[in-house]
C-alpha positions in Angstrom: -3.9 -129.2 55.7 -7.6 -129.8 56.3 -7.0 -133.5 56.6 -4.2 -132.9 59.1 -6.4 -130.5 61.2 -9.3 -133.0 61.2 -7.2 -135.6 63.1 -7.6 -133.9 66.5 -10.7 -135.6 67.8 -11.3 -135.6 71.5 -13.2 -138.6 72.8 -14.1 -137.5 76.3 -17.5 -136.4 77.4 -17.8 -132.7 76.9 -15.1 -132.9 75.5 -12.6 -131.9 78.2 -10.8 -128.7 77.2 -7.3 -130.0 77.9 -7.7 -133.1 75.9 -7.1 -131.2 72.7 -3.7 -130.0 74.1 -2.8 -133.6 74.9 -3.8 -134.8 71.4 -2.0 -132.0 69.6 1.2 -132.5 71.6 1.3 -136.2 71.0 0.5 -135.8 67.3 3.4 -133.3 67.0 5.6 -135.9 68.7 4.6 -138.4 66.0 5.6 -135.9 63.3 8.9 -135.3 65.0 9.5 -139.0 65.2 8.8 -139.3 61.5 11.4 -136.6 60.8 13.9 -138.2 63.2 13.5 -141.5 61.4 14.1 -139.7 58.1 17.3 -138.0 59.5 18.5 -141.3 61.0 18.3 -143.0 57.7 20.4 -140.2 56.2 23.0 -140.6 58.9 23.2 -144.3 58.2 23.8 -143.7 54.5 26.4 -141.0 55.1 28.3 -143.1 57.6 28.2 -146.0 55.2 29.8 -143.8 52.6 32.4 -142.4 55.0 30.9 -138.9 54.9 31.5 -138.2 58.6 31.3 -134.4 58.4 27.9 -134.5 56.7 26.8 -137.2 59.1 27.8 -134.9 62.1 25.8 -132.1 60.6 22.7 -134.3 60.3 23.3 -135.6 63.9 23.4 -132.0 65.1 20.1 -131.4 63.4 18.7 -134.5 65.2 19.9 -133.1 68.5 18.2 -129.8 67.8 15.0 -131.6 67.1 15.4 -133.7 70.3 15.8 -130.4 72.3 12.5 -129.2 70.7 10.8 -132.5 71.6 12.0 -132.3 75.2 10.8 -128.6 75.4 7.3 -129.7 74.4 7.0 -131.4 77.8 7.0 -127.8 79.3 3.7 -127.2 77.4 2.2 -130.5 78.6 3.2 -129.6 82.1 0.9 -126.6 82.1 -1.9 -129.1 82.5 -2.6 -129.9 86.1 -3.1 -133.5 87.3 -6.8 -132.9 87.8 -7.1 -131.6 84.3 -5.3 -134.7 82.9 -7.5 -137.0 85.0 -10.6 -135.5 83.6 -10.0 -137.3 80.3 -7.4 -140.0 81.2 -10.0 -142.8 81.4 -10.8 -142.3 77.8 -7.2 -143.0 76.8 -7.6 -146.6 78.0 -4.2 -148.3 78.0 -2.6 -146.0 75.5 0.9 -144.9 76.1 3.4 -142.9 74.1 5.7 -145.9 74.5 3.3 -147.8 72.3 4.1 -145.6 69.4 5.8 -147.6 66.8 7.6 -144.5 65.5 9.0 -143.9 69.0 10.3 -147.5 69.0 11.7 -147.1 65.5 13.5 -144.0 66.5 14.8 -145.7 69.7 16.0 -148.7 67.7 17.8 -146.4 65.3 19.6 -144.9 68.3 20.8 -148.4 69.3 18.2 -149.6 71.9 16.6 -152.5 70.0 14.7 -154.8 72.4 12.6 -157.8 71.3 10.4 -157.1 74.3 9.3 -153.8 72.6 9.0 -155.4 69.2 6.6 -158.0 70.6 3.9 -155.4 71.3 3.4 -155.1 67.5 1.7 -158.2 66.0 3.6 -160.4 63.5 2.7 -159.6 60.0 1.9 -155.9 60.6 3.8 -153.2 58.7 5.0 -151.7 62.0 6.5 -155.0 63.1 8.2 -155.6 59.7 9.7 -152.2 59.8 10.9 -152.5 63.4 12.4 -156.0 62.7 14.3 -154.5 59.7 15.8 -151.6 61.6 19.4 -151.4 62.6 21.1 -148.8 64.7 22.5 -145.7 63.0 25.7 -146.2 65.0 26.6 -149.7 66.1 28.4 -150.0 69.4 31.8 -150.6 67.7 31.6 -147.1 66.0 30.5 -145.0 69.0 34.2 -144.4 69.9 34.7 -142.9 66.5 31.8 -140.5 67.0 33.0 -139.6 70.5 36.2 -138.3 69.0 34.5 -135.7 66.8 31.8 -134.5 69.1 32.2 -131.0 70.4 31.8 -130.0 74.1 28.5 -128.4 73.2 27.3 -131.7 71.5 28.3 -133.7 74.6 26.5 -131.1 76.9 23.4 -131.5 74.8 23.5 -135.3 74.9 24.0 -135.2 78.7 21.0 -132.8 79.0 18.8 -135.1 76.9 19.8 -138.1 78.8 18.9 -136.4 82.1 15.6 -135.2 80.6 14.2 -138.6 80.1 15.6 -140.0 76.9 15.9 -143.2 78.9 18.5 -145.9 78.5 19.0 -145.5 74.8 22.3 -144.8 73.2 22.1 -141.1 74.0 22.8 -142.1 77.6 25.7 -144.3 76.5 27.1 -141.5 74.4 26.5 -138.9 77.1 28.2 -140.8 79.9 31.8 -140.0 80.9 
């Protein structure tokens, strides 16, 4: 635990009070992405073995984690734009979209784009892992999943798609 707690290191002058909140939220996201990648690998294994019920249970866990991740935005929104701007310049060109785990999770959900892979240099561990990923649920199997989703599952997917999950396969699954 001491090593984990030592990873929150503000870089702004002062440092700015809200920079710590920003750092913690984003590090928590990285931990959730790690767990989501772990769960996605499990879903792939279960589907490959034809264990649909267990795969659905794991997918429901993933949806619950996604709801938690979306809810974290509420905490981040307690920071005013002025507070964010007080340390923004120290972030340089950093973006959550540059997180390789975010991309790995997105690829697992079915949105694999060479454009996003290209931001990680050839030969790096991150690039190798991204290149090796395949979607948990290929397009040809989404109809199969749609048949076993409950109304609550579909409502959750729609909510997540509306809350900024982007153009990934959650949007495809959530559409009518």
